[in-house]
N, C-alpha and C positions, 0 to 999 in steps of 0.2 A: 530466364534463371532468376530474376526477381520474384516472380510469383511462385515458383518452386521453394525459394528461400522463407518466404512469407508463410507458406502452407506448412513447411517443416517446423517453423517457430510456433506457429499456432497449435499444432499436433503435439509439440514438445511441452508447452504451456498447459495445455489442456490435460496432459498426462501427470504433470508434476505439480501443478498448482491449483488453487481454487479461488473464486473471486468474490468479494462481498461489496454489495454497494450500500452506502449509508447516505442519508439526507440529514443535513444540518442547516440550522438557520443562517440567513446571509451574513456574511462576514467571517463566521466560523472557520470556513475553509482557509481563508487568507490567515487567520490566527494560528491554526493548526500548521500551516506551510511555515510561518514565521518561527514558531517553536521548534519545528523539525529542523530549520536551516541554521538556528542558533545551537542546536544539538549535533550539529554535523550529520544529519540523518535524512533521507527520503522521507516523504510524508508517511508512505507504506511502513517504512521501518519504525519511525516515531511512534505510530498507532500501534504496531504489534508490541513494542517495547512496553508502552502505556498500559496495554491489556496485560501483558505477563505481569508487571509490576502490581496491578490491580488484584489480579488472580492470587498473587503470594502473599498479600496483606489480608485475604479473607480466609 
């Protein structure tokens, strides 16, 4: 049952989301994680919000 649930979740994620991988200098990940926690957001939500704010300024 667990394998079928994982398979279903993977299929749903592939259908509904895209993945982006970024590389950052050592220590940057922890800094982003800290900023996200301070904002009450996940790292992904924090980065998405930062990108939207940057786009709105241009």
